[in-house]
MITOR-375560 format. One record per residue (C-alpha): chain; x, z, y; residue in one letter; residue number from 1. Coordinates in Angstrom, 3 decimals, always signed. Layout:
MITOR-375560
- A	X	Z	Y	a	NUM
...
This chain:
MITOR-375560
- A	+85.472	+98.440	+51.198	m	1
- A	+88.844	+99.208	+51.016	k	2
- A	+88.936	+99.682	+47.300	r	3
- A	+87.070	+95.963	+47.080	y	4
- A	+90.193	+94.810	+49.485	l	5
- A	+92.810	+96.185	+47.161	f	6
- A	+91.020	+94.996	+44.070	l	7
- A	+90.620	+91.510	+45.355	l	8
- A	+94.504	+91.496	+46.574	l	9
- A	+96.037	+92.418	+43.420	t	10
- A	+93.714	+90.382	+41.210	g	11
- A	+95.090	+86.990	+43.644	l	12
- A	+98.557	+88.083	+43.606	v	13
- A	+98.951	+89.425	+40.295	a	14
- A	+100.717	+86.305	+38.560	p	15
- A	+103.208	+86.986	+41.108	a	16
- A	+104.116	+90.289	+40.140	w	17
- A	+103.719	+89.872	+36.574	a	18
- A	+107.278	+89.899	+36.109	q	19
- A	+108.212	+93.033	+38.830	k	20
- A	+108.108	+96.717	+38.131	s	21
- A	+108.197	+99.691	+40.392	v	22
- A	+111.518	+100.573	+41.674	r	23
- A	+112.745	+104.090	+43.194	l	24
- A	+115.650	+104.111	+45.100	s	25
- A	+117.958	+106.111	+47.758	g	26
- A	+120.236	+108.600	+48.591	g	27
- A	+120.443	+112.716	+49.364	l	28
- A	+123.241	+113.916	+51.066	q	29
- A	+124.445	+118.058	+51.262	l	30
- A	+126.645	+118.847	+54.518	y	31
- A	+127.877	+121.965	+56.156	g	32
- A	+130.456	+122.225	+58.827	g	33
- A	+131.977	+124.166	+61.816	l	34
- A	+131.677	+123.590	+65.817	y	35
- A	+133.646	+125.194	+68.541	q	36
- A	+133.514	+124.524	+72.303	a	37
- A	+135.283	+125.783	+75.117	h	38
- A	+134.427	+125.178	+78.822	g	39
- A	+130.521	+123.775	+78.310	i	40
- A	+127.916	+125.291	+76.467	e	41
- A	+127.541	+124.483	+72.936	p	42
- A	+125.709	+121.823	+72.124	r	43
- A	+125.197	+122.418	+68.534	n	44
- A	+125.210	+125.029	+66.255	n	45
- A	+128.738	+127.125	+65.040	t	46
- A	+127.759	+126.155	+61.316	t	47
- A	+125.840	+123.447	+60.803	p	48
- A	+124.777	+122.920	+57.381	f	49
- A	+121.848	+121.433	+55.719	g	50
- A	+120.379	+118.286	+53.454	i	51
- A	+119.256	+114.806	+54.147	n	52
- A	+117.404	+112.614	+51.633	g	53
- A	+116.004	+108.978	+51.796	q	54
- A	+113.484	+107.595	+49.230	v	55
- A	+112.118	+104.046	+49.240	t	56
- A	+109.679	+103.450	+46.660	l	57
- A	+109.291	+99.523	+46.259	s	58
- A	+105.955	+98.418	+44.711	l	59
- A	+105.501	+95.031	+43.309	p	60
- A	+104.719	+92.314	+45.641	g	61
- A	+107.327	+92.949	+48.268	g	62
- A	+105.880	+96.537	+49.302	v	63
- A	+108.406	+98.742	+50.181	s	64
- A	+107.250	+102.964	+50.904	l	65
- A	+110.144	+104.596	+52.467	p	66
- A	+110.619	+108.341	+52.891	f	67
- A	+113.106	+110.561	+55.135	a	68
- A	+113.843	+114.197	+54.951	l	69
- A	+116.061	+116.762	+56.619	t	70
- A	+116.586	+120.517	+56.340	v	71
- A	+118.733	+122.334	+58.085	g	72
- A	+119.808	+125.256	+60.311	n	73
- A	+119.133	+122.502	+63.450	q	74
- A	+115.409	+121.975	+62.080	g	75
- A	+113.143	+120.406	+59.440	v	76
- A	+111.711	+117.087	+59.896	s	77
- A	+109.965	+114.620	+57.662	f	78
- A	+109.148	+111.198	+58.120	r	79
- A	+107.115	+108.457	+56.373	q	80
- A	+106.960	+105.728	+58.836	p	81
- A	+104.069	+103.652	+57.146	f	82
- A	+101.248	+105.164	+58.867	n	83
- A	+100.825	+101.454	+60.091	q	84
- A	+100.606	+100.272	+56.823	f	85
- A	+100.024	+96.697	+55.839	g	86
- A	+100.553	+94.334	+52.794	v	87
- A	+101.537	+90.568	+53.316	s	88
- A	+101.000	+89.290	+49.137	p	89
- A	+101.844	+85.896	+48.590	q	90
- A	+100.942	+83.344	+45.435	y	91
- A	+101.814	+79.904	+45.752	k	92
- A	+100.557	+78.340	+49.248	w	93
- A	+98.447	+81.804	+49.609	i	94
- A	+99.321	+84.242	+52.187	t	95
- A	+97.030	+87.375	+52.462	l	96
- A	+97.347	+90.153	+55.096	h	97
- A	+95.760	+93.457	+54.989	a	98
- A	+95.858	+96.839	+56.596	g	99
- A	+98.535	+96.794	+59.957	y	100
- A	+100.257	+93.445	+60.204	r	101
- A	+102.025	+90.752	+62.790	n	102
- A	+101.322	+87.562	+62.576	v	103
- A	+102.324	+84.948	+64.794	t	104
- A	+100.746	+81.459	+65.152	f	105
- A	+102.044	+80.147	+68.457	s	106
- A	+104.166	+81.657	+71.171	p	107
- A	+101.225	+81.880	+73.814	f	108
- A	+98.298	+83.012	+71.668	t	109
- A	+98.622	+85.193	+68.385	l	110
- A	+102.220	+86.180	+69.128	a	111
- A	+103.152	+89.310	+67.188	g	112
- A	+100.668	+91.980	+68.315	h	113
- A	+100.208	+94.719	+65.417	t	114
- A	+96.207	+94.737	+64.647	f	115
- A	+94.690	+96.599	+61.942	l	116
- A	+92.427	+94.100	+59.644	g	117
- A	+92.858	+91.366	+57.189	g	118
- A	+94.175	+87.517	+57.329	g	119
- A	+94.736	+84.746	+55.311	v	120
- A	+97.472	+81.450	+55.514	e	121
- A	+97.000	+78.665	+53.167	l	122
- A	+99.508	+75.748	+53.275	n	123
- A	+98.366	+73.363	+50.593	p	124
- A	+100.568	+70.559	+50.597	g	125
- A	+100.958	+69.616	+54.671	k	126
- A	+97.486	+71.368	+55.437	l	127
- A	+98.326	+74.558	+57.452	r	128
- A	+95.153	+76.919	+57.782	l	129
- A	+94.972	+80.671	+59.076	g	130
- A	+92.653	+82.890	+60.147	a	131
- A	+92.837	+86.861	+61.349	v	132
- A	+90.879	+89.158	+62.242	y	133
- A	+91.131	+92.839	+63.048	g	134
- A	+91.376	+95.688	+65.671	r	135
- A	+94.327	+94.985	+68.250	f	136
- A	+93.938	+98.345	+70.228	n	137
- A	+92.508	+101.513	+69.213	k	138
- A	+90.122	+103.284	+71.382	a	139
- A	+91.687	+106.448	+73.073	i	140
- A	+89.545	+108.850	+75.279	q	141
- A	+90.687	+111.295	+77.819	t	142
- A	+89.688	+115.107	+77.980	d	143
- A	+90.306	+118.086	+80.053	l	144
- A	+92.541	+119.227	+76.995	v	145
- A	+94.649	+116.185	+77.623	n	146
- A	+94.723	+114.886	+81.220	p	147
- A	+97.777	+112.968	+81.225	d	148
- A	+96.462	+110.586	+78.079	v	149
- A	+96.042	+106.487	+79.507	i	150
- A	+92.300	+105.926	+78.763	p	151
- A	+91.677	+102.324	+76.662	a	152
- A	+88.962	+100.748	+75.025	f	153
- A	+88.939	+99.331	+71.472	q	154
- A	+90.103	+95.398	+71.242	r	155
- A	+89.210	+93.414	+68.471	t	156
- A	+89.610	+89.544	+67.875	g	157
- A	+90.145	+86.896	+65.842	y	158
- A	+92.598	+83.763	+66.020	s	159
- A	+92.386	+80.906	+63.513	v	160
- A	+94.907	+78.243	+62.925	k	161
- A	+94.817	+74.349	+61.895	i	162
- A	+97.623	+72.188	+61.544	g	163
- A	+99.576	+69.400	+59.502	y	164
- A	+103.375	+68.937	+58.485	g	165
- A	+105.991	+70.936	+57.194	s	166
- A	+107.484	+74.440	+58.015	p	167
- A	+110.137	+72.232	+60.158	t	168
- A	+107.956	+69.852	+61.413	s	169
- A	+104.556	+70.254	+62.296	y	170
- A	+101.410	+70.391	+64.796	v	171
- A	+99.231	+73.393	+65.243	d	172
- A	+96.097	+74.037	+67.128	l	173
- A	+95.500	+77.531	+67.627	v	174
- A	+92.674	+79.917	+69.131	m	175
- A	+92.184	+83.254	+70.077	l	176
- A	+89.145	+85.447	+71.061	k	177
- A	+89.688	+89.002	+71.959	a	178
- A	+87.758	+91.330	+73.766	g	179
- A	+87.142	+95.086	+74.328	d	180
- A	+84.267	+97.233	+73.462	a	181
- A	+82.621	+98.804	+76.274	l	182
- A	+80.795	+101.278	+74.098	s	183
- A	+83.850	+102.726	+72.336	s	184
- A	+84.933	+105.001	+75.621	v	185
- A	+82.575	+107.687	+76.887	a	186
- A	+82.040	+107.685	+80.096	n	187
- A	+85.175	+105.373	+81.482	p	188
- A	+86.406	+106.240	+84.588	v	189
- A	+88.774	+104.976	+86.799	s	190
- A	+91.001	+106.748	+88.819	s	191
- A	+94.253	+106.159	+91.751	e	192
- A	+96.774	+105.972	+88.693	t	193
- A	+94.736	+104.140	+86.229	v	194
- A	+92.450	+101.743	+86.263	t	195
- A	+90.046	+101.152	+82.784	l	196
- A	+88.264	+98.082	+82.834	q	197
- A	+87.051	+96.163	+79.442	p	198
- A	+88.339	+92.871	+79.161	a	199
- A	+87.944	+89.709	+77.347	e	200
- A	+90.659	+86.517	+76.485	n	201
- A	+90.267	+83.052	+74.766	m	202
- A	+92.939	+80.894	+74.326	i	203
- A	+93.404	+77.475	+73.377	l	204
- A	+96.932	+76.610	+72.255	g	205
- A	+98.894	+74.151	+70.381	l	206
- A	+102.632	+74.200	+68.954	t	207
- A	+104.389	+71.734	+67.543	s	208
- A	+107.947	+71.133	+66.018	r	209
- A	+108.926	+67.706	+65.128	f	210
- A	+112.455	+65.179	+64.419	r	211
- A	+112.866	+61.517	+65.104	i	212
- A	+115.682	+60.765	+63.149	g	213
- A	+118.810	+62.801	+61.694	k	214
- A	+119.687	+63.341	+65.602	r	215
- A	+116.761	+64.239	+67.654	l	216
- A	+114.300	+66.830	+67.645	s	217
- A	+111.685	+68.668	+69.922	g	218
- A	+109.600	+71.670	+70.590	e	219
- A	+106.455	+71.780	+72.477	l	220
- A	+104.418	+75.287	+72.881	d	221
- A	+100.958	+75.055	+75.118	g	222
- A	+97.991	+77.411	+75.948	a	223
- A	+95.035	+77.476	+78.326	v	224
- A	+93.607	+81.082	+78.810	s	225
- A	+90.456	+82.531	+80.433	a	226
- A	+90.891	+85.960	+80.845	y	227
- A	+88.016	+88.484	+82.383	s	228
- A	+90.057	+91.648	+83.579	r	229
- A	+86.169	+93.266	+83.604	d	230
- A	+83.567	+92.001	+81.604	i	231
- A	+80.828	+94.135	+83.584	r	232
- A	+81.499	+91.616	+86.509	s	233
- A	+78.741	+89.575	+87.570	e	234
- A	+78.398	+86.056	+85.499	e	235
- A	+79.268	+82.891	+87.491	v	236
- A	+77.910	+79.215	+87.829	h	237
- A	+80.790	+76.852	+88.917	l	238
- A	+81.480	+73.027	+88.604	e	239
- A	+82.561	+73.075	+85.092	e	240
- A	+85.766	+71.737	+84.796	s	241
- A	+86.752	+70.022	+80.739	v	242
- A	+88.065	+73.286	+79.821	w	243
- A	+85.326	+75.020	+80.921	l	244
- A	+83.235	+73.246	+78.839	k	245
- A	+85.863	+73.899	+75.830	v	246
- A	+85.416	+77.687	+76.674	f	247
- A	+81.624	+77.956	+77.480	r	248
- A	+80.630	+78.157	+73.631	p	249
- A	+82.833	+81.518	+73.525	f	250
- A	+83.594	+82.767	+76.766	f	251
- A	+81.470	+83.723	+79.562	t	252
- A	+83.204	+83.127	+83.523	p	253
- A	+82.928	+85.912	+85.556	r	254
- A	+83.952	+87.104	+89.309	l	255
- A	+86.648	+88.459	+87.195	s	256
- A	+87.626	+85.541	+85.173	s	257
- A	+91.151	+83.589	+85.828	q	258
- A	+91.918	+80.312	+83.942	l	259
- A	+95.828	+79.956	+83.718	t	260
- A	+98.326	+77.639	+81.602	q	261
- A	+101.564	+78.003	+79.876	a	262
- A	+103.966	+75.331	+78.781	l	263
- A	+107.366	+75.129	+77.429	q	264
- A	+108.920	+72.178	+75.727	a	265
- A	+112.681	+71.016	+74.712	g	266
- A	+114.145	+68.598	+73.162	l	267
- A	+117.402	+68.077	+71.891	a	268
- A	+120.055	+65.579	+70.432	y	269
- A	+122.832	+66.408	+68.041	r	270
- A	+125.472	+64.391	+66.418	d	271
- A	+128.940	+65.100	+64.987	r	272
- A	+130.642	+64.947	+68.636	v	273
- A	+128.055	+65.166	+71.329	f	274
- A	+125.347	+67.558	+71.395	s	275
- A	+122.139	+68.228	+74.340	l	276
- A	+119.093	+69.879	+74.650	k	277
- A	+117.022	+69.596	+77.651	l	278
- A	+114.400	+72.751	+78.141	q	279
- A	+111.106	+73.084	+80.551	y	280
- A	+109.169	+76.266	+80.706	k	281
- A	+106.001	+76.707	+83.119	r	282
- A	+103.735	+79.906	+82.767	i	283
- A	+101.442	+80.485	+85.315	d	284
- A	+100.564	+83.528	+87.545	p	285
- A	+98.747	+86.150	+86.013	n	286
- A	+99.036	+84.602	+82.108	f	287
- A	+98.499	+86.991	+79.729	q	288
- A	+97.000	+86.730	+75.885	s	289
- A	+95.514	+89.362	+74.135	m	290
- A	+97.718	+88.450	+71.090	g	291
- A	+101.216	+88.966	+72.494	a	292
- A	+102.200	+92.037	+74.002	y	293
- A	+104.289	+90.556	+77.201	y	294
- A	+104.696	+87.351	+78.685	f	295
- A	+107.286	+86.557	+82.217	q	296
- A	+104.726	+84.710	+84.350	s	297
- A	+104.407	+83.179	+87.718	d	298
- A	+107.781	+81.017	+86.512	i	299
- A	+109.406	+77.606	+86.092	e	300
- A	+112.249	+76.589	+84.848	s	301
- A	+114.598	+73.910	+83.776	y	302
- A	+117.604	+74.037	+81.663	t	303
- A	+120.356	+70.795	+80.596	v	304
- A	+122.726	+72.533	+77.726	s	305
- A	+125.648	+69.704	+76.787	p	306
- A	+128.050	+70.779	+73.613	g	307
- A	+131.240	+68.653	+72.837	l	308
- A	+132.795	+69.246	+69.486	t	309
- A	+136.368	+67.505	+69.436	l	310
- A	+139.231	+67.476	+66.708	a	311
- A	+137.379	+68.083	+63.969	g	312
- A	+136.017	+71.189	+64.803	g	313
- A	+139.230	+72.773	+66.197	k	314
- A	+137.551	+72.605	+69.918	i	315
- A	+134.310	+73.117	+71.014	l	316
- A	+132.903	+73.062	+74.271	v	317
- A	+129.298	+74.103	+75.068	v	318
- A	+127.472	+74.303	+78.494	g	319
- A	+124.756	+75.353	+80.132	s	320
- A	+122.891	+74.858	+83.933	y	321
- A	+119.320	+76.105	+84.582	g	322
- A	+117.274	+76.307	+87.729	i	323
- A	+114.189	+79.024	+87.918	q	324
- A	+111.571	+79.620	+90.606	r	325
- A	+108.807	+81.879	+91.054	d	326
- A	+105.853	+81.738	+93.489	n	327
- A	+103.941	+79.001	+91.755	l	328
- A	+100.728	+79.477	+93.605	a	329
- A	+102.262	+79.872	+96.874	a	330
- A	+100.950	+83.292	+97.798	n	331
- A	+103.266	+85.250	+97.831	k	332
- A	+105.380	+86.700	+101.027	n	333
- A	+108.814	+85.142	+99.684	a	334
- A	+109.642	+82.608	+97.060	r	335
- A	+112.758	+83.709	+94.782	t	336
- A	+115.146	+80.890	+93.517	g	337
- A	+117.827	+81.780	+90.723	r	338
- A	+120.781	+79.164	+89.559	r	339
- A	+122.237	+80.254	+86.113	i	340
- A	+125.131	+78.526	+84.817	g	341
- A	+127.805	+78.929	+81.967	s	342
- A	+130.579	+77.158	+80.056	l	343
- A	+132.203	+78.406	+76.626	v	344
- A	+135.510	+76.922	+75.158	l	345
- A	+136.278	+77.923	+71.556	a	346
- A	+140.166	+76.635	+70.609	l	347
- A	+140.976	+76.753	+67.049	n	348
- A	+144.000	+74.321	+66.797	p	349
- A	+145.360	+76.095	+63.587	s	350
- A	+144.485	+79.180	+61.366	p	351
- A	+147.158	+81.347	+63.288	r	352
- A	+145.806	+80.740	+66.997	f	353
- A	+142.745	+80.725	+68.377	g	354
- A	+141.215	+81.284	+72.292	a	355
- A	+137.755	+81.711	+73.507	d	356
- A	+137.274	+81.814	+77.246	i	357
- A	+133.566	+82.119	+78.647	q	358
- A	+132.751	+81.645	+82.133	f	359
- A	+129.349	+82.490	+83.556	a	360
- A	+127.678	+82.259	+87.496	n	361
- A	+124.010	+83.695	+88.224	y	362
- A	+122.963	+83.079	+91.981	g	363
- A	+120.051	+84.290	+93.463	i	364
- A	+118.400	+83.323	+96.735	t	365
- A	+115.106	+83.736	+98.702	q	366
- A	+112.934	+81.332	+100.730	q	367
- A	+110.023	+81.992	+103.106	a	368
- A	+106.410	+82.027	+101.682	g	369
- A	+103.614	+83.353	+103.299	l	370
- A	+105.871	+85.278	+105.548	r	371
- A	+109.593	+84.768	+106.895	p	372
- A	+112.111	+86.429	+105.336	v	373
- A	+113.514	+89.674	+106.931	i	374
- A	+117.231	+89.186	+107.568	d	375
- A	+117.952	+92.655	+106.278	t	376
- A	+115.828	+92.499	+103.191	l	377
- A	+116.773	+89.363	+101.993	k	378
- A	+118.086	+88.471	+98.278	l	379
- A	+120.973	+86.191	+98.279	a	380
- A	+123.844	+87.282	+95.798	q	381
- A	+126.050	+85.540	+93.267	n	382
- A	+126.981	+87.308	+89.975	n	383
- A	+130.539	+86.044	+88.815	l	384
- A	+131.685	+86.749	+85.200	s	385
- A	+134.708	+85.423	+83.212	a	386
- A	+136.175	+86.436	+79.762	s	387
- A	+139.418	+85.469	+77.590	a	388
- A	+140.060	+86.515	+74.176	n	389
- A	+143.196	+85.360	+72.415	l	390
- A	+144.563	+86.095	+69.243	r	391
- A	+147.434	+85.372	+66.995	y	392
- A	+147.861	+85.812	+63.165	l	393
- A	+150.774	+85.736	+60.707	i	394
- A	+149.909	+86.201	+57.200	q	395
- A	+152.226	+86.335	+54.079	n	396
- A	+151.680	+87.611	+50.783	e	397
- A	+152.203	+91.155	+51.451	s	398
- A	+150.691	+92.045	+54.958	v	399
- A	+149.177	+90.431	+57.892	n	400
- A	+150.150	+90.595	+61.496	h	401
- A	+147.307	+90.015	+64.563	q	402
- A	+147.901	+90.271	+67.928	l	403
- A	+144.872	+90.180	+70.422	t	404
- A	+145.073	+89.759	+74.060	l	405
- A	+141.562	+90.311	+76.194	s	406
- A	+140.203	+90.468	+79.514	g	407
- A	+137.318	+90.192	+81.487	t	408
- A	+136.528	+89.978	+85.616	y	409
- A	+133.181	+90.623	+87.185	q	410
- A	+132.308	+90.311	+90.330	q	411
- A	+129.110	+90.832	+92.719	l	412
- A	+129.204	+89.033	+96.024	t	413
- A	+126.403	+89.758	+98.288	d	414
- A	+125.487	+86.706	+100.933	l	415
- A	+123.784	+89.059	+103.082	n	416
- A	+126.196	+90.682	+105.357	t	417
- A	+123.630	+93.106	+106.307	r	418
- A	+123.347	+94.200	+102.984	t	419
- A	+127.022	+93.339	+101.464	a	420
- A	+128.554	+96.445	+102.098	r	421
- A	+125.441	+98.223	+99.903	f	422
- A	+125.752	+96.032	+96.592	t	423
- A	+128.936	+94.328	+96.274	e	424
- A	+131.454	+95.312	+93.369	n	425
- A	+134.265	+94.138	+91.157	r	426
- A	+135.193	+95.085	+87.797	n	427
- A	+138.411	+93.809	+86.016	t	428
- A	+138.979	+94.769	+82.359	n	429
- A	+142.256	+93.985	+79.622	g	430
- A	+143.455	+94.867	+77.044	s	431
- A	+146.100	+94.266	+73.928	i	432
- A	+146.034	+94.970	+70.461	g	433
- A	+148.281	+95.031	+67.112	y	434
- A	+146.916	+95.357	+64.110	f	435
- A	+148.716	+95.382	+60.463	l	436
- A	+146.930	+95.049	+57.474	t	437
- A	+148.352	+95.007	+53.859	q	438
- A	+147.120	+91.701	+52.263	t	439
- A	+145.402	+93.945	+49.036	p	440
- A	+143.661	+96.413	+51.958	g	441
- A	+145.634	+99.489	+50.607	q	442
- A	+146.810	+100.176	+54.294	w	443
- A	+146.578	+99.415	+57.671	g	444
- A	+147.631	+100.361	+61.186	i	445
- A	+145.975	+99.332	+64.780	n	446
- A	+147.693	+99.882	+68.493	a	447
- A	+145.248	+99.166	+71.397	v	448
- A	+146.448	+99.524	+75.143	v	449
- A	+143.424	+98.998	+77.703	s	450
- A	+142.950	+98.939	+81.317	y	451
- A	+140.046	+98.918	+83.511	t	452
- A	+139.831	+98.680	+87.548	h	453
- A	+136.372	+99.143	+89.098	t	454
- A	+135.663	+98.428	+92.671	q	455
- A	+132.271	+100.127	+93.923	l	456
- A	+130.116	+99.180	+97.007	p	457
- A	+131.281	+101.865	+99.118	d	458
- A	+134.871	+101.029	+98.469	g	459
- A	+135.614	+104.120	+96.004	q	460
- A	+138.460	+103.027	+93.134	l	461
- A	+138.162	+103.861	+89.617	l	462
- A	+140.759	+103.499	+86.521	r	463
- A	+141.106	+103.900	+83.290	f	464
- A	+143.620	+103.336	+81.297	y	465
- A	+145.328	+104.681	+77.869	g	466
- A	+146.324	+103.814	+74.461	p	467
- A	+144.269	+104.074	+71.003	t	468
- A	+146.415	+104.190	+68.030	i	469
- A	+144.728	+104.398	+64.581	g	470
- A	+145.649	+103.994	+60.390	g	471
- A	+143.969	+103.665	+57.237	n	472
- A	+145.249	+104.556	+53.594	r	473
- A	+143.458	+103.984	+50.257	a	474
- A	+145.070	+106.361	+46.954	f	475
- A	+143.906	+106.194	+43.363	l	476
- A	+143.341	+102.818	+43.313	r	477
- A	+140.851	+102.878	+46.707	k	478
- A	+139.225	+105.718	+44.771	k	479
- A	+140.060	+108.381	+48.293	m	480
- A	+139.979	+106.237	+51.569	t	481
- A	+141.805	+107.972	+54.830	t	482
- A	+141.976	+107.353	+57.902	s	483
- A	+143.044	+109.091	+61.630	l	484
- A	+142.440	+107.737	+64.951	n	485
- A	+144.029	+109.121	+68.379	l	486
- A	+143.182	+108.038	+71.959	s	487
- A	+144.610	+109.170	+75.124	y	488
- A	+142.398	+107.860	+78.233	l	489
- A	+143.172	+108.421	+81.831	v	490
- A	+140.652	+107.933	+84.757	n	491
- A	+141.481	+108.009	+88.406	e	492
- A	+138.905	+108.542	+91.188	q	493
- A	+138.762	+109.691	+94.984	d	494
- A	+142.514	+110.695	+94.229	g	495
- A	+142.076	+113.145	+90.975	r	496
- A	+143.736	+112.086	+87.629	q	497
- A	+141.845	+113.552	+84.673	g	498
- A	+142.298	+112.459	+81.184	s	499
- A	+140.079	+112.324	+77.820	i	500
- A	+141.793	+112.874	+74.814	r	501
- A	+139.944	+111.929	+71.143	t	502
- A	+140.761	+112.428	+67.580	g	503
- A	+139.014	+111.398	+64.601	n	504
- A	+139.823	+112.013	+60.831	l	505
- A	+137.895	+110.865	+57.716	s	506
- A	+138.875	+111.660	+54.428	l	507
- A	+136.795	+110.148	+51.810	g	508
- A	+136.338	+110.585	+47.875	y	509
- A	+134.222	+108.466	+45.480	k	510
- A	+133.632	+110.599	+42.434	v	511
- A	+131.567	+108.267	+40.591	t	512
- A	+130.159	+104.767	+41.636	p	513
- A	+127.049	+106.718	+43.341	k	514
- A	+128.625	+109.986	+44.272	q	515
- A	+131.256	+110.334	+47.534	t	516
- A	+132.659	+113.457	+49.058	a	517
- A	+133.705	+113.751	+52.355	t	518
- A	+135.358	+115.309	+55.296	l	519
- A	+135.023	+114.530	+58.894	l	520
- A	+136.918	+115.878	+61.593	g	521
- A	+136.688	+115.059	+65.491	n	522
- A	+138.159	+116.737	+68.481	y	523
- A	+137.558	+116.054	+72.380	l	524
- A	+139.144	+117.670	+75.287	k	525
- A	+138.221	+116.056	+78.967	t	526
- A	+140.073	+117.235	+81.891	e	527
- A	+138.282	+115.934	+85.214	t	528
- A	+140.973	+116.980	+87.448	g	529
- A	+138.453	+119.425	+89.095	i	530
- A	+138.793	+123.339	+88.533	a	531
- A	+136.084	+124.434	+86.273	g	532
- A	+135.165	+121.221	+84.381	q	533
- A	+137.385	+121.075	+81.683	a	534
- A	+136.354	+121.345	+78.418	f	535
- A	+136.897	+120.557	+74.578	d	536
- A	+135.265	+120.357	+71.401	e	537
- A	+135.957	+120.566	+67.717	l	538
- A	+133.907	+119.530	+64.946	r	539
- A	+134.333	+119.459	+61.412	a	540
- A	+132.090	+118.743	+58.272	s	541
- A	+132.235	+118.697	+54.209	l	542
- A	+129.708	+116.160	+52.739	g	543
- A	+128.527	+114.780	+49.454	y	544
- A	+126.189	+111.846	+49.194	a	545
- A	+124.511	+110.626	+45.641	l	546
- A	+122.832	+107.442	+45.595	q	547
- A	+120.281	+106.492	+43.160	f	548
């Protein structure tokens, strides 16, 4: 069967492969070095050495087979990360899928879940057709040798798509049907920690992208999911709704079945000056799809995102405000609400000066659900953050000067006075930097001074501050590159003062366009202010790399 499938694929896509050949590319790196440590247990061999190799075999049709090999006194490893191998060759408006594939038809139906099987997508003109079939989960057995292995049933399924439109404006209807094979696991037994139940799922979904004129666009994704947690449960005969009538030929309602819905929609307007996007999302509690890995269910949200472009693009203002809540079925003890707002201001009045300012506020509160909210446990917090980045550039024919100034502020405020002393914190960070670069790119130097101040919930203060300086230079018509970076960071905590000193040296020489020799050095010295906790490390390595 596999042989016939391979012949079919190569036969259909042969015209697209005719002018392409097999290519081999990759690289080989040899390295050797020294390592010394004082004050701590060594974290490396004293004389590490080895060889690394990466090879990629590129076949016609866009198929790539990567290999990686590492051999040295730190161990041996071989990787060929295509145990889950698959191909999706294309020819004109035909796309075939074979092997392990990740296909997406819509966000709420088949949405990137890996399956082993085959499929086809056809797009003649504006017609959009697709179908896949395969194994979505492999059966996993438990035994006495591997008691910690989580068992699983083999899961197979298929999905079909039919739609009309272009890649940017279309309407697609999607169906997905998948289920577990009860016979794929011998003696399925549930325990206190693992519940093994054969499930079944069918979903009908719609996805659309559209444009109205040149300035208005929209998106719509919706789905209805019928999900049985245990196909061994008793069948039920209910007064059929419209959806049950549609599902019944393919799905059997049971005591463990649940019918849920998901919807997300957006409408956007954009012109040269103003933009606005409105978004809505609602996903029922326990909404699931066997064609996707995860959904954040039990959520409803509204978001509005306006934007302004002024002064010919020199001023950009973008904002966003959203409201989110859960407990849509009103069956939880409490309802959690969130309010999220953000504002971004970008100023670029001239090529020399620019500024980016960001502000965000995130609030979360709880309201009574089935039961009153206990004051000592009530969640009511506000997270405020702000940042600013300023830059000033001076350019001339020989060198560029750039001065940067940045700062961030973050504060978590707990509105519950009973828990505030355990949760509230504040963080401030600032830095100023200077960068000097020769215009042709032969050399450059930089210097940065940073400061961080953190206040923890218990009133404890942390401070980190210090400079970093560095430089780089190219020689021999840029065949040789060098760089050196040094930093000294002071940390203060509980009345103790420590420091972290680092130094990094790099030398590189390009022997040929595809061969490079490197010399690397790194030094780290840490002092915590506590006796017996200081240490230092020295690393050095010499390497030779070959590309082909």
